[in-house]
N, CA, C and O atoms as CSV, one atom per row, in Angstrom:
chain,resi,resn,atom,element,x,y,z
A,1,MET,N,N,0.843,-1.169,0.000
A,1,MET,CA,C,0.000,0.000,0.000
A,1,MET,C,C,0.888,1.232,0.000
A,1,MET,O,O,1.893,1.285,0.710
A,2,ASN,N,N,0.518,2.208,-0.789
A,2,ASN,CA,C,1.223,3.484,-0.835
A,2,ASN,C,C,0.436,4.527,-0.061
A,2,ASN,O,O,-0.782,4.640,-0.201
A,3,ILE,N,N,1.147,5.282,0.752
A,3,ILE,CA,C,0.564,6.423,1.443
A,3,ILE,C,C,1.400,7.634,1.069
A,3,ILE,O,O,2.596,7.683,1.357
A,4,LEU,N,N,0.781,8.595,0.439
A,4,LEU,CA,C,1.471,9.800,0.016
A,4,LEU,C,C,1.059,10.951,0.914
A,4,LEU,O,O,-0.129,11.172,1.149
A,5,PHE,N,N,2.042,11.679,1.412
A,5,PHE,CA,C,1.713,12.885,2.152
A,5,PHE,C,C,2.712,13.962,1.803
A,5,PHE,O,O,3.863,13.688,1.464
A,6,ASP,N,N,2.249,15.185,1.891
A,6,ASP,CA,C,3.076,16.329,1.528
A,6,ASP,C,C,2.462,17.565,2.161
A,6,ASP,O,O,1.413,17.499,2.803
A,7,SER,N,N,3.121,18.673,1.972
A,7,SER,CA,C,2.576,19.928,2.479
A,7,SER,C,C,2.162,20.802,1.309
A,7,SER,O,O,2.666,20.667,0.194
A,8,LYS,N,N,1.243,21.690,1.591
A,8,LYS,CA,C,0.760,22.642,0.605
A,8,LYS,C,C,0.552,23.958,1.327
A,8,LYS,O,O,0.695,24.030,2.548
A,9,THR,N,N,0.224,24.977,0.599
A,9,THR,CA,C,-0.080,26.242,1.241
A,9,THR,C,C,-1.273,26.042,2.162
A,9,THR,O,O,-2.346,25.645,1.709
A,10,GLY,N,N,-1.099,26.308,3.425
A,10,GLY,CA,C,-2.193,26.162,4.369
A,10,GLY,C,C,-2.237,24.845,5.114
A,10,GLY,O,O,-3.154,24.634,5.908
A,11,GLY,N,N,-1.278,23.941,4.892
A,11,GLY,CA,C,-1.295,22.708,5.666
A,11,GLY,C,C,-0.724,21.513,4.942
A,11,GLY,O,O,-0.065,21.643,3.911
A,12,ASN,N,N,-0.988,20.355,5.496
A,12,ASN,CA,C,-0.506,19.090,4.962
A,12,ASN,C,C,-1.672,18.281,4.427
A,12,ASN,O,O,-2.830,18.551,4.748
A,13,PHE,N,N,-1.356,17.278,3.600
A,13,PHE,CA,C,-2.404,16.407,3.104
A,13,PHE,C,C,-1.877,14.984,2.996
A,13,PHE,O,O,-0.668,14.751,2.997
A,14,LEU,N,N,-2.796,14.046,2.905
A,14,LEU,CA,C,-2.471,12.635,2.786
A,14,LEU,C,C,-3.374,12.040,1.719
A,14,LEU,O,O,-4.542,12.412,1.604
A,15,TYR,N,N,-2.824,11.108,0.933
A,15,TYR,CA,C,-3.607,10.439,-0.088
A,15,TYR,C,C,-3.208,8.975,-0.123
A,15,TYR,O,O,-2.019,8.657,-0.124
A,16,ILE,N,N,-4.191,8.077,-0.151
A,16,ILE,CA,C,-3.960,6.642,-0.256
A,16,ILE,C,C,-4.619,6.192,-1.558
A,16,ILE,O,O,-5.826,5.953,-1.591
A,17,PRO,N,N,-3.826,6.074,-2.642
A,17,PRO,CA,C,-4.399,5.806,-3.969
A,17,PRO,C,C,-5.210,4.511,-4.053
A,17,PRO,O,O,-6.278,4.493,-4.665
A,18,GLU,N,N,-4.722,3.441,-3.453
A,18,GLU,CA,C,-5.412,2.162,-3.556
A,18,GLU,C,C,-6.826,2.216,-2.970
A,18,GLU,O,O,-7.705,1.467,-3.395
A,19,TRP,N,N,-7.040,3.093,-2.004
A,19,TRP,CA,C,-8.348,3.214,-1.354
A,19,TRP,C,C,-9.103,4.456,-1.819
A,19,TRP,O,O,-10.202,4.734,-1.340
A,20,ARG,N,N,-8.506,5.206,-2.759
A,20,ARG,CA,C,-9.120,6.437,-3.272
A,20,ARG,C,C,-9.576,7.333,-2.135
A,20,ARG,O,O,-10.709,7.813,-2.099
A,21,MET,N,N,-8.653,7.541,-1.209
A,21,MET,CA,C,-8.961,8.290,0.008
A,21,MET,C,C,-7.930,9.383,0.193
A,21,MET,O,O,-6.732,9.139,0.050
A,22,GLY,N,N,-8.373,10.564,0.504
A,22,GLY,CA,C,-7.472,11.666,0.773
A,22,GLY,C,C,-8.075,12.588,1.817
A,22,GLY,O,O,-9.293,12.641,1.988
A,23,CYS,N,N,-7.210,13.314,2.515
A,23,CYS,CA,C,-7.691,14.253,3.530
A,23,CYS,C,C,-6.585,15.253,3.862
A,23,CYS,O,O,-5.423,15.073,3.499
A,24,GLU,N,N,-6.984,16.303,4.558
A,24,GLU,CA,C,-6.020,17.260,5.068
A,24,GLU,C,C,-5.495,16.757,6.406
A,24,GLU,O,O,-6.201,16.074,7.149
A,25,LEU,N,N,-4.256,17.103,6.698
A,25,LEU,CA,C,-3.616,16.713,7.955
A,25,LEU,C,C,-3.194,17.938,8.737
A,25,LEU,O,O,-3.003,19.019,8.180
A,26,SER,N,N,-3.054,17.752,10.021
A,26,SER,CA,C,-2.415,18.743,10.871
A,26,SER,C,C,-0.927,18.391,10.879
A,26,SER,O,O,-0.429,17.791,9.927
A,27,TYR,N,N,-0.222,18.757,11.938
A,27,TYR,CA,C,1.157,18.310,12.095
A,27,TYR,C,C,1.160,16.794,12.176
A,27,TYR,O,O,0.188,16.199,12.644
A,28,LEU,N,N,2.233,16.160,11.731
A,28,LEU,CA,C,2.290,14.699,11.764
A,28,LEU,C,C,2.151,14.144,13.176
A,28,LEU,O,O,1.706,13.011,13.356
A,29,SER,N,N,2.526,14.928,14.170
A,29,SER,CA,C,2.455,14.460,15.553
A,29,SER,C,C,1.072,14.640,16.185
A,29,SER,O,O,0.850,14.185,17.307
A,30,ASP,N,N,0.150,15.286,15.495
A,30,ASP,CA,C,-1.180,15.554,16.045
A,30,ASP,C,C,-2.119,14.379,15.758
A,30,ASP,O,O,-2.904,14.416,14.811
A,31,VAL,N,N,-2.029,13.349,16.580
A,31,VAL,CA,C,-2.790,12.119,16.370
A,31,VAL,C,C,-4.292,12.374,16.374
A,31,VAL,O,O,-5.002,11.885,15.495
A,32,PHE,N,N,-4.789,13.135,17.353
A,32,PHE,CA,C,-6.225,13.348,17.474
A,32,PHE,C,C,-6.812,14.024,16.235
A,32,PHE,O,O,-7.803,13.548,15.682
A,33,TRP,N,N,-6.209,15.130,15.799
A,33,TRP,CA,C,-6.743,15.861,14.645
A,33,TRP,C,C,-6.653,15.022,13.378
A,33,TRP,O,O,-7.605,14.960,12.600
A,34,ASN,N,N,-5.494,14.369,13.168
A,34,ASN,CA,C,-5.317,13.566,11.960
A,34,ASN,C,C,-6.274,12.378,11.932
A,34,ASN,O,O,-6.806,12.029,10.878
A,35,GLN,N,N,-6.492,11.762,13.085
A,35,GLN,CA,C,-7.432,10.646,13.161
A,35,GLN,C,C,-8.840,11.118,12.778
A,35,GLN,O,O,-9.541,10.448,12.019
A,36,SER,N,N,-9.235,12.248,13.298
A,36,SER,CA,C,-10.550,12.804,13.003
A,36,SER,C,C,-10.679,13.131,11.515
A,36,SER,O,O,-11.720,12.870,10.911
A,37,SER,N,N,-9.642,13.691,10.930
A,37,SER,CA,C,-9.663,14.032,9.518
A,37,SER,C,C,-9.721,12.774,8.652
A,37,SER,O,O,-10.435,12.739,7.649
A,38,LEU,N,N,-8.974,11.748,9.039
A,38,LEU,CA,C,-8.998,10.480,8.305
A,38,LEU,C,C,-10.370,9.818,8.380
A,38,LEU,O,O,-10.848,9.258,7.394
A,39,LEU,N,N,-10.996,9.881,9.540
A,39,LEU,CA,C,-12.317,9.278,9.691
A,39,LEU,C,C,-13.351,9.973,8.820
A,39,LEU,O,O,-14.189,9.315,8.204
A,40,GLY,N,N,-13.298,11.275,8.767
A,40,GLY,CA,C,-14.269,12.031,7.995
A,40,GLY,C,C,-15.648,11.961,8.626
A,40,GLY,O,O,-15.842,11.309,9.652
A,41,ASP,N,N,-16.586,12.629,8.014
A,41,ASP,CA,C,-17.954,12.664,8.532
A,41,ASP,C,C,-18.667,11.327,8.405
A,41,ASP,O,O,-19.488,10.976,9.253
A,42,ASP,N,N,-18.360,10.581,7.355
A,42,ASP,CA,C,-19.071,9.320,7.132
A,42,ASP,C,C,-18.356,8.118,7.750
A,42,ASP,O,O,-18.890,7.009,7.736
A,43,GLU,N,N,-17.175,8.325,8.281
A,43,GLU,CA,C,-16.360,7.273,8.910
A,43,GLU,C,C,-16.175,6.060,7.997
A,43,GLU,O,O,-16.065,4.928,8.468
A,44,GLN,N,N,-16.144,6.310,6.700
A,44,GLN,CA,C,-15.983,5.246,5.721
A,44,GLN,C,C,-14.604,4.581,5.825
A,44,GLN,O,O,-14.476,3.387,5.554
A,45,PHE,N,N,-13.594,5.326,6.205
A,45,PHE,CA,C,-12.234,4.791,6.295
A,45,PHE,C,C,-12.104,3.804,7.442
A,45,PHE,O,O,-11.302,2.874,7.360
A,46,GLY,N,N,-12.860,3.979,8.494
A,46,GLY,CA,C,-12.835,3.051,9.621
A,46,GLY,C,C,-11.948,3.543,10.754
A,46,GLY,O,O,-10.861,4.077,10.530
A,47,TYR,N,N,-12.427,3.355,11.958
A,47,TYR,CA,C,-11.722,3.818,13.156
A,47,TYR,C,C,-10.350,3.166,13.299
A,47,TYR,O,O,-9.373,3.853,13.595
A,48,ALA,N,N,-10.262,1.861,13.096
A,48,ALA,CA,C,-8.987,1.151,13.270
A,48,ALA,C,C,-7.937,1.651,12.273
A,48,ALA,O,O,-6.785,1.878,12.642
A,49,TYR,N,N,-8.337,1.821,11.014
A,49,TYR,CA,C,-7.399,2.320,10.002
A,49,TYR,C,C,-6.966,3.747,10.307
A,49,TYR,O,O,-5.782,4.073,10.217
A,50,ALA,N,N,-7.916,4.593,10.665
A,50,ALA,CA,C,-7.602,5.989,10.969
A,50,ALA,C,C,-6.647,6.088,12.150
A,50,ALA,O,O,-5.710,6.886,12.128
A,51,THR,N,N,-6.877,5.290,13.169
A,51,THR,CA,C,-6.001,5.294,14.348
A,51,THR,C,C,-4.615,4.789,13.993
A,51,THR,O,O,-3.616,5.383,14.398
A,52,THR,N,N,-4.543,3.700,13.241
A,52,THR,CA,C,-3.257,3.115,12.845
A,52,THR,C,C,-2.439,4.091,12.014
A,52,THR,O,O,-1.252,4.286,12.279
A,53,VAL,N,N,-3.054,4.703,11.018
A,53,VAL,CA,C,-2.335,5.647,10.156
A,53,VAL,C,C,-1.910,6.878,10.946
A,53,VAL,O,O,-0.813,7.394,10.730
A,54,SER,N,N,-2.746,7.358,11.851
A,54,SER,CA,C,-2.408,8.539,12.656
A,54,SER,C,C,-1.185,8.290,13.526
A,54,SER,O,O,-0.292,9.133,13.607
A,55,TYR,N,N,-1.148,7.144,14.170
A,55,TYR,CA,C,0.013,6.819,15.000
A,55,TYR,C,C,1.254,6.528,14.156
A,55,TYR,O,O,2.372,6.825,14.574
A,56,ALA,N,N,1.061,5.952,12.976
A,56,ALA,CA,C,2.196,5.722,12.077
A,56,ALA,C,C,2.787,7.041,11.610
A,56,ALA,O,O,4.008,7.164,11.509
A,57,LEU,N,N,1.946,8.034,11.320
A,57,LEU,CA,C,2.444,9.356,10.931
A,57,LEU,C,C,3.219,10.005,12.076
A,57,LEU,O,O,4.239,10.655,11.851
A,58,LYS,N,N,2.733,9.827,13.301
A,58,LYS,CA,C,3.462,10.378,14.458
A,58,LYS,C,C,4.827,9.724,14.585
A,58,LYS,O,O,5.822,10.408,14.824
A,59,LYS,N,N,4.884,8.416,14.430
A,59,LYS,CA,C,6.155,7.690,14.521
A,59,LYS,C,C,7.082,8.124,13.386
A,59,LYS,O,O,8.281,8.303,13.598
A,60,LEU,N,N,6.535,8.291,12.196
A,60,LEU,CA,C,7.332,8.746,11.058
A,60,LEU,C,C,7.927,10.115,11.330
A,60,LEU,O,O,9.084,10.368,10.993
A,61,ARG,N,N,7.154,10.992,11.931
A,61,ARG,CA,C,7.652,12.314,12.266
A,61,ARG,C,C,8.847,12.226,13.208
A,61,ARG,O,O,9.809,12.981,13.069
A,62,ASP,N,N,8.784,11.301,14.172
A,62,ASP,CA,C,9.898,11.121,15.096
A,62,ASP,C,C,11.155,10.630,14.379
A,62,ASP,O,O,12.272,10.939,14.792
A,63,VAL,N,N,10.969,9.870,13.313
A,63,VAL,CA,C,12.094,9.312,12.571
A,63,VAL,C,C,12.720,10.333,11.621
A,63,VAL,O,O,13.941,10.383,11.478
A,64,ILE,N,N,11.881,11.147,10.970
A,64,ILE,CA,C,12.411,12.061,9.954
A,64,ILE,C,C,12.889,13.389,10.507
A,64,ILE,O,O,13.560,14.137,9.795
A,65,VAL,N,N,12.571,13.705,11.740
A,65,VAL,CA,C,12.995,14.986,12.312
A,65,VAL,C,C,14.247,14.809,13.132
A,65,VAL,O,O,14.758,15.777,13.695
């Protein structure tokens, strides 16, 4: 699975092509906000996936900084 994330004017974003899912992100270390953004209003992505990806982004931030 590929997870693409980058920054843009006004914030960060994440895109998962295989699942046709994308959202805006806060700082990579902001688990709560990123989890909420990944879940979205319809929670189609799923709580477990949103939580896993949010914590993985936090861990990635610790590695790349």
